[in-house]
N, C-alpha and C positions, 0 to 999 in steps of 0.2 A: 328263956327268953333273951337274952343278950346274944345268945347266940344266933338268932335267927337274925336279928336286928344287923348284927357285923356283916354277916353272908348276904343281907340284902344291900348294906351300906355298899359293901366291897362289888355288887351284882351293877348299881347304879356308876361306881367309879370307873368300872372295866368299860359299861355302855358308854359312858361320856368320853373316854379315851378312844374307844373304837370309833363316835363319831368326829372325834377331831382329825383321828387318821384320814376320815374322809375328806373332811375338808383340806387337808393337806395334798390331799390325790388331787382335788378339783384346783387347788393353788390360786395364784391372783388374791384378791380380795378375800375369798373363801378361806384361806391358809390359817387366818386367825380370828375367824368367826367364832363365836359363844356356840357350844353345841347344842342348846335349845335352838337359836337362830337355825342351825343345820338340820336340826329335825325338822323343825317346820317347813321350812324352806323345801326339803328335798324327799323327805319319810313321809311326812303326815300328807300324803297326798292322796285328794279323791282318784278313784279308778275302777276298775272292772276285773274281777277274777274268773277266768274261764279255765274249765277241767275239760281235758282230753282223756282219752284214757292211759295216755302214756305221760302228762304231765298235767303241770297247773301254772297256766299263763297270769301274768301280771301285766295290765294295760293300765299306763297311768293317762288320765286324762291332762291335756295341753296344760303347761304353766311356765312362765315365760323365764325360768332358768333352766329349763330343760336342755339346752343346747351345752350347758357346763357339764351334764352328767353324760352325755352321748359316746365320749372316750371310755370312759369307764364301762357304760354297760357292752359297749363293742369289746373291750377286752374281756370282761365276762363272758362273753357269748362265745368268744373265740376261743376261752380256755374250758369252755364247756361244763363251767360250775354248775354240779348238781347238790341239792341238799338230799341227806340222809332221810330215810323212812323212819316209822315208830321204830323202837326199840335199835337203832343205827342201821338198819338193812338198807345197803346200797338202793340206789332208784335203777330201774330198768332203763338201758340207753336210748337215748330220745332220737329219733329218725330225724335228721337233720339239723342235729342241735351246732350251735356254733356259727349258724348263718344269718342269725339276727343283725339287722345295724341299725335299728330305729329302737327309739325310748319306750315305746308302745310295746314292743316284743315281749 
């Protein structure tokens, strides 16, 4: 049992560090925000998941801080970041990937 707890604690720590780096990317007053604040503000958002034959699209509902996220979303779109599928298989290329410039794409 202790190994599971330690692994679980490490995952929580790594997730917090990842969220902190998100705040650094946003800059300004978000640079020193608590990871829980960042998670509540930017990640725990209502929205819609849309499934297409080649993609799973995430459309977030409007929220006041979305302008802070737009540059990061644009950079991710330009980099054509894609998540791997089950078993680590690469996803098929998406037609038009990298053209999204809005937070709801």
